[in-house]
C-alpha positions in Angstrom: 0.1 -0.1 -0.1 1.2 3.4 -0.9 2.5 5.4 2.1 1.3 9.1 2.3 3.7 11.5 3.4 3.2 15.0 4.6 6.2 17.3 4.3 5.9 20.5 6.3 9.0 22.9 5.6 10.1 26.4 5.9 10.9 26.6 2.1 10.2 24.9 -1.1 11.1 25.4 -4.7 11.0 27.9 -6.4 12.4 29.1 -3.0 15.9 28.1 -2.5 15.2 24.5 -0.9 17.2 21.7 -2.7 17.3 19.2 0.4 13.3 18.9 0.5 12.8 19.8 -3.1 14.9 17.1 -4.6 13.8 14.5 -1.9 10.2 14.9 -2.5 10.9 14.5 -6.1 12.7 11.3 -5.5 10.2 9.9 -2.8 7.7 10.3 -5.6 9.5 8.5 -8.1 10.0 5.7 -5.4 6.4 5.3 -4.9 5.4 7.6 -2.2 2.4 9.8 -2.2 4.0 13.3 -1.1 1.9 16.4 0.0 3.9 19.6 0.9 3.1 22.6 3.1 5.4 25.2 2.9 6.2 28.8 3.8 7.0 31.0 0.6 9.5 33.5 1.2 9.2 35.5 -2.0 12.2 34.0 -3.8 11.9 32.4 -7.2 15.2 31.3 -8.5 15.4 27.8 -7.5 13.2 26.0 -10.4 13.4 22.3 -10.4 11.5 20.7 -13.7 9.9 17.9 -11.4 7.8 18.2 -8.1 5.1 16.9 -6.7 1.6 17.8 -7.6 0.2 18.7 -4.2 2.2 21.6 -3.2 0.7 24.5 -1.1 2.3 27.7 0.3 1.5 30.8 2.2 3.8 33.8 2.4 3.4 35.0 6.0 5.8 37.7 5.8 4.5 39.2 2.5 5.4 43.1 2.0 5.8 43.5 5.9 7.1 47.1 7.0 9.1 47.2 10.2 5.8 48.1 12.1 4.2 45.0 11.0 7.4 43.0 11.6 7.3 44.0 15.0 3.7 43.3 15.4 3.8 39.9 14.1 7.2 39.2 16.3 5.3 40.4 19.4 2.3 38.0 18.8 4.8 35.4 18.1 6.5 35.9 21.3 3.2 35.8 23.1 1.4 32.6 21.3 3.1 31.6 18.4 0.9 33.5 15.8 2.6 32.0 12.7 1.8 28.3 13.6 -1.8 29.3 14.4 -2.0 31.4 10.9 -0.5 28.4 8.9 -2.9 25.7 10.7 -5.9 27.8 9.9 -4.7 28.5 6.3 -4.3 24.7 5.7 -6.6 22.9 8.0 -8.9 21.7 5.3 -6.0 19.8 3.5 -4.7 18.5 7.0 -8.3 16.9 7.8 -9.2 15.8 4.3 -5.8 13.4 3.6 -5.1 10.3 5.5 -1.3 10.7 5.9 1.1 8.1 7.5 3.8 10.2 8.5 4.8 14.1 8.7 8.5 15.3 7.9 9.2 18.7 9.0 12.2 20.3 7.8 13.6 23.8 9.1 16.8 25.8 9.1 15.9 27.1 12.6 12.5 26.7 14.2 9.3 27.2 12.1 7.2 25.1 11.3 8.3 22.3 14.1 5.3 23.4 16.2 2.9 23.5 13.5 4.0 20.0 12.2 3.8 18.5 15.9 0.5 20.1 16.2 -0.7 18.1 12.9 0.8 14.9 14.0 -0.9 15.2 17.6 -4.2 16.0 15.7 -3.6 13.0 13.1 -1.8 10.8 15.7 0.9 10.0 13.1 4.8 9.8 13.6 6.7 13.2 13.2 10.4 13.4 12.2 12.3 16.5 12.2 14.7 17.5 9.6 17.0 20.0 11.4 19.2 21.7 8.5 20.9 24.7 10.5 20.0 25.8 13.9 20.5 29.5 15.8 23.5 27.7 17.8 26.1 26.7 15.1 26.8 30.6 14.5 26.9 31.7 17.9 25.0 34.4 20.0 22.4 36.8 17.7 23.6 35.5 14.2 20.1 34.6 13.2 18.8 38.4 14.2 17.1 41.0 12.0 16.8 44.5 12.3 19.3 44.9 15.0 20.2 48.4 14.3 19.0 49.8 17.7 18.6 48.7 21.3 14.8 47.8 21.0 15.6 45.8 17.9 18.2 43.7 19.5 15.9 43.2 22.5 13.0 42.1 20.6 15.0 39.7 18.7 17.0 38.3 21.3 13.7 37.4 23.2 12.2 35.9 20.2 15.4 34.0 19.4 15.1 32.5 22.9 11.4 31.7 22.6 12.2 30.1 19.2 14.9 27.7 20.6 12.7 26.8 23.4 9.9 26.0 21.2 12.3 23.8 18.9 13.6 21.9 21.8 10.0 21.1 23.2 9.1 19.4 19.7 12.7 18.0 19.3 12.0 16.1 22.6 8.6 14.6 21.4 9.6 14.0 18.0 9.6 10.1 16.9 13.2 10.9 15.2 15.3 13.7 14.1 17.4 14.0 11.0 20.5 16.5 10.3 23.0 17.3 8.1 26.3 17.1 9.9 28.2 15.1 12.7 28.3 18.2 14.8 24.4 18.6 14.5 23.9 15.0 15.2 25.9 15.6 18.3 24.4 18.4 19.7 20.6 17.2 18.7 21.2 13.9 20.8 20.8 16.1 23.9 16.7 16.3 23.2 16.2 12.9 21.5 18.3 9.7 21.2 16.9 8.9 17.8 19.1 11.3 15.5 20.0 10.4 12.2 22.8 12.1 10.1 21.9 12.3 6.4 24.3 14.9 4.7 23.2 17.1 1.7 24.1 16.0 -1.5 24.1 16.2 -5.5 21.8 14.9 -7.9 23.3 12.4 -10.3 21.6 13.2 -13.2 22.7 16.8 -13.0 25.9 16.8 -11.2 28.2 14.2 -13.3 31.9 14.6 -14.6 32.8 16.0 -17.9 36.3 16.9 -19.1 35.9 20.4 -20.6 39.0 22.0 -21.9 39.2 25.8 -21.1 41.8 28.5 -22.2 41.7 30.0 -18.6 42.3 28.5 -15.0 39.0 29.2 -13.4 38.6 29.1 -9.5 34.6 29.6 -9.4 32.5 30.4 -6.5 28.7 30.1 -7.1 26.2 30.9 -4.2 25.8 33.7 -1.6 28.0 35.1 1.0 26.5 36.0 4.2 29.4 37.6 6.0 33.1 37.4 6.5 32.8 35.4 9.7 31.1 32.5 8.1 32.8 32.8 4.4 36.3 34.1 4.5 38.5 33.9 1.5 41.5 36.0 2.8 44.2 33.2 2.6 43.1 32.6 -1.0 43.6 36.1 -1.7 47.0 36.1 0.0 48.1 33.1 -1.9 47.0 34.7 -5.3 49.2 37.8 -4.6 52.3 35.7 -4.2 51.5 33.0 -7.1 51.2 35.5 -10.2 49.9 32.8 -12.4 49.3 34.5 -16.0 46.0 32.4 -16.9 44.7 32.3 -13.4 41.0 34.0 -12.9 38.7 33.8 -9.9 35.1 33.8 -11.2 32.2 34.9 -8.9 28.5 34.0 -9.6 26.7 35.8 -6.5 23.7 38.1 -5.7 23.9 41.8 -5.1 24.6 41.6 -1.5 27.4 39.2 -1.7 29.1 41.5 -4.5 29.4 44.2 -2.0 31.1 42.0 0.5 33.6 40.5 -2.1 34.3 43.9 -3.0 35.2 44.9 0.7 37.0 41.5 0.8 39.3 42.2 -2.0 40.5 45.4 -0.5 44.1 45.5 -0.2 44.9 42.5 -2.8 45.3 44.1 -5.8 46.3 41.0 -8.0 43.4 39.2 -6.6 41.1 42.1 -7.5 42.4 42.6 -10.9 41.6 38.7 -11.8 38.5 38.7 -10.2 34.9 38.5 -12.4 32.1 39.2 -10.5 28.8 37.9 -12.2 25.1 37.6 -11.0 23.5 34.5 -9.7 22.9 32.1 -12.5 19.8 29.9 -12.9 20.1 26.3 -11.1 20.1 24.5 -14.5 23.4 26.2 -15.5 25.1 25.4 -12.4 26.8 22.0 -13.5 27.9 23.6 -16.8 29.8 26.1 -14.9 31.4 23.6 -12.5 32.5 21.3 -15.2 34.4 24.3 -16.8 36.1 25.3 -13.6 39.5 24.1 -12.8 39.1 24.8 -8.7 35.8 24.9 -7.2 35.9 27.3 -4.4 33.9 26.5 -1.0 34.2 29.7 1.7 34.0 28.7 5.4 36.0 29.5 8.2 37.5 27.8 11.5 35.0 26.4 13.8 34.7 28.1 17.2 32.9 28.4 20.3 31.0 31.5 18.8 30.5 29.9 15.5 30.6 28.8 12.6 29.9 25.0 13.4 28.7 22.2 11.3 28.1 23.9 7.9 28.0 21.4 5.3 27.5 23.6 2.2 25.6 22.1 -0.6 28.2 23.6 -3.1 30.8 20.9 -1.6 28.7 18.1 -2.6 28.1 19.6 -6.2 31.7 19.6 -6.6 32.0 15.8 -5.4 29.4 15.4 -8.2 31.3 16.6 -11.0 34.7 15.7 -9.6 36.4 18.7 -9.6 39.2 19.7 -6.8 37.6 21.5 -3.9 39.4 24.2 -2.3 37.9 25.0 1.0 39.3 28.4 2.6 39.5 28.9 5.6 39.3 25.0 7.0 36.6 24.7 9.6 38.9 22.2 10.8 35.8 20.3 11.5 32.9 18.3 9.9 33.7 19.8 6.5 37.4 19.2 6.6 37.0 15.8 7.7 34.8 14.8 4.7 36.9 16.4 2.1 39.9 14.2 3.6 37.9 11.4 3.7 36.8 11.6 0.2 40.1 13.0 -1.3 37.7 15.7 -2.6 40.3 18.5 -2.4 42.1 20.8 0.0 40.6 22.2 3.5 43.4 24.8 3.7 44.7 26.5 6.9 47.6 28.4 5.7 48.3 30.5 2.8 51.3 28.1 1.6 49.0 25.1 1.8 46.6 27.2 -1.0 49.7 28.1 -3.2 50.9 24.5 -3.1 47.3 23.4 -4.0 46.7 26.0 -6.8 50.3 25.4 -8.4 49.7 21.6 -8.6 46.3 22.0 -10.2 47.7 24.5 -12.6 50.2 22.3 -13.5 47.5 19.5 -14.1 45.4 21.9 -16.5 48.5 23.0 -18.4 49.2 19.5 -19.2 45.5 18.3 -20.3 43.6 21.5 -20.6 41.3 20.5 -17.6 41.4 19.2 -14.1 39.9 16.1 -12.5 39.7 14.9 -8.7 39.9 11.3 -8.0 37.0 11.5 -5.3 36.4 8.5 -3.1 33.0 7.0 -2.3 30.9 10.1 -4.0 27.9 7.7 -4.5 27.2 7.7 -1.0 26.4 11.5 -1.2 24.1 11.2 -4.3 20.5 12.8 -3.6 19.2 9.3 -4.7 20.9 7.6 -1.9 19.7 10.1 0.6 16.1 9.6 -0.4 17.0 5.7 0.7 18.4 7.0 4.0 15.1 9.0 4.7 13.1 6.0 3.9 15.0 3.8 6.5 14.1 6.3 9.0 10.5 6.2 7.9 10.3 2.5 8.4 12.2 3.0 11.7 8.9 5.0 13.3 5.9 3.4 11.2 
């Protein structure tokens, strides 16, 4: 008999949500009946060709002024207005379908309380998929509107309330899935049934092709939130010393990231002169860009008490899929560095000298062959298709 899965998530394509977007598609291919309830954050740049037919979304924060933002935040402090709003919005769907299980995915807290309320109402198992948590970034990194004392006080209170609500649901969930060993260890204090399921790449899109190029391109795709979590300084220092004729750094980023890159490049004239900064490209174009690259750049920073910790960017797994050398700067000296070493995916660099040696080695390979190729170990483990099977095993454990 076909199992009916309700996925309640904080984002779903065309919002940027590869984990749940691709998982839901793969579950349908494997015979599951999947329904999606999602928040719509207004983004439209992550389009997938195949998605489940039953997708329902609601933009809770649509066109909010600061005043309305504070009003809704205040209501959420008092009684979790957001959960109430979503439950009211989708109650007819929840009552109509006979679901077997709920999978709730979040980057912070919402919609965990909503998913728990539905699971209790329907008396069905709840699995919580925790992609990120506030604590991995240290204090106050998830806060918005922090430009004055009232803003900071308000958002600090809301952060504490969200963490409390999150932990309450995690303790009652039938199982938890998460994306890194650090997250697994942290979340185990709330629930003994915690499973590690990494992010990954889609085999039908991210596969190796040897594409010759006239320049040696270090390519970065995605966003840069800040220099605390994405710090390319040792790369720039290495480039100032290398002076390689055909070397370029090619960025595909959003407007906010362009401003951050511009500031990060100050004081590095060579790195600045060889940098080409472009707009974000559609998801469908990324595999081609990565296969044209000589090195794929992954930006992070050393894990510390005040963050960041346990960050396993999807960009790394896409690089594994196309078998291109990964240059991770600066090494997190944690989960990501460990996986890079175990898979022979490239270098998680701690020093300028390591970066120089790695780029020189790959540059020589490119001069000889016209392209680079990394001999990655155990890449199949990280494909999205295997990820779906891992989720199914968790489903079976609670049904």
